[in-house]
C-alpha positions in Angstrom: -63.9 85.8 19.7 -64.5 89.4 19.5 -62.9 89.4 22.9 -59.8 88.0 21.5 -60.1 90.5 18.8 -60.4 93.6 21.6 -57.3 92.3 23.4 -55.3 92.1 19.9 -56.3 95.3 18.7 -55.9 96.7 22.1 -51.9 95.6 22.2 -51.6 96.6 18.5 -52.0 100.2 19.3 -50.8 100.4 22.3 -47.8 98.7 21.3 -46.9 100.3 18.2 -45.3 104.0 17.3 -48.1 106.6 17.2 -48.5 107.2 13.5 -47.7 110.6 13.7 -43.8 110.2 15.3 -43.3 107.6 12.2 -44.6 110.8 9.8 -42.3 112.5 11.5 -39.4 111.2 11.4 -40.4 110.8 7.2 -40.7 114.5 7.5 -37.3 114.8 8.9 -35.8 112.7 7.0 -36.7 114.4 3.7 -35.0 117.8 4.7 -32.2 116.9 6.7 -29.9 117.9 4.2 -31.0 121.0 3.3 -32.0 121.8 6.8 -29.8 120.2 9.3 -30.8 122.7 12.1 -34.3 122.2 12.1 -34.1 118.6 11.3 -32.2 118.5 15.2 -34.9 120.5 16.7 -37.3 118.1 16.0 -35.9 115.3 16.6 -34.5 116.4 20.0 -38.2 117.0 20.6 -39.7 113.7 20.1 -40.6 111.9 23.3 -38.7 108.9 23.3 -41.7 107.1 25.1 -43.3 107.5 21.8 -40.3 105.6 19.8 -42.2 102.1 20.9 -40.7 99.9 18.0 -37.2 98.9 17.8 -38.0 100.1 14.1 -38.8 103.7 15.1 -35.7 104.1 17.9 -33.4 102.7 15.1 -35.0 105.3 12.8 -35.2 107.9 14.9 -30.8 106.9 16.2 -30.2 107.2 12.8 -31.4 110.6 11.8 -30.3 112.0 15.3 -26.6 110.7 14.4 -27.3 112.3 10.9 -28.4 115.4 12.0 -26.0 116.3 15.2 -23.1 115.4 12.1 -24.8 118.2 9.8 -24.7 120.6 12.8 -21.0 120.0 13.0 -21.2 118.8 16.3 -18.4 116.1 16.9 -20.5 113.0 18.8 -17.6 110.4 20.5 -20.5 108.3 22.0 -21.5 105.4 19.4 -24.7 104.5 21.2 -27.1 106.5 18.8 -25.1 104.9 16.4 -25.1 101.5 17.7 -29.3 101.2 18.1 -29.2 101.9 14.4 -27.0 99.5 13.4 -28.4 96.3 15.5 -32.0 97.0 14.2 -30.8 97.6 10.4 -28.1 94.4 10.3 -31.0 92.3 10.3 -34.1 94.7 9.4 -34.9 97.4 6.9 -32.8 99.4 3.9 -29.6 98.4 3.5 -28.7 101.8 2.5 -29.2 102.6 6.0 -27.3 99.7 7.8 -24.7 101.9 5.6 -25.3 104.9 7.1 -25.2 103.7 10.5 -21.9 101.9 10.3 -20.8 105.3 8.9 -21.9 106.6 12.1 -20.6 104.6 14.3 -17.7 104.3 12.7 -17.4 108.6 12.8 -18.2 108.5 16.6 -14.6 106.4 16.6 -13.1 109.0 14.6 -14.0 111.7 16.9 -12.7 110.4 19.7 -9.7 109.1 18.4 -10.2 105.2 18.3 -8.5 105.1 14.7 -8.6 101.4 15.0 -12.3 100.6 15.5 -13.2 103.5 13.2 -11.5 101.7 10.8 -13.4 98.5 11.4 -16.5 100.1 11.4 -16.1 101.1 8.3 -14.6 98.4 6.5 -18.1 96.7 7.4 -20.2 99.8 6.0 -18.3 100.2 2.5 -19.8 96.7 1.1 -23.3 97.1 1.8 -22.9 101.2 0.6 -21.2 99.8 -2.7 -24.3 98.2 -3.3 -26.9 100.5 -2.0 -25.6 103.9 -1.1 -22.8 105.7 -3.3 -23.5 109.0 -1.6 -22.3 106.9 2.0 -20.2 105.0 -0.1 -18.2 108.7 -0.5 -18.2 109.8 3.1 -16.5 106.1 3.9 -13.7 106.7 1.7 -13.2 110.3 3.0 -13.0 109.5 6.4 -10.9 106.5 5.8 -8.6 108.6 3.8 -8.4 110.7 6.8 -7.9 108.3 9.3 -5.2 107.1 7.2 -3.7 110.6 6.8 -3.8 111.1 10.7 
């Protein structure tokens, strides 16, 4: 019984994202809107091998997409947002799903793939309407800009 407990404890310690990384992601989320340049620097300094769970990978990807956008860096690749969408579609707070879908739509917008962008924004809208009014506004502003194009 003791051996099984030790093996299980070792597996948990090796397989989990270090607490320091989880706390860093929480901290970044708390100041990303006010200090996006600092947030981006911190997010880019995190060693990807320390993101050992799908949850931490998704949280990091979402925050990274947010930080890039808030630093006026137009991202045409949907890979960051896609990591977050895959996770938050089934897990975690729904506001994160709305945000992930928004950033996926935004990447298509910057790539001038307006039809794909509208599809992602259409998926994000009902989720944001229920869970994240700020991003509901972002979605509607982006949608209006797409229709303007």
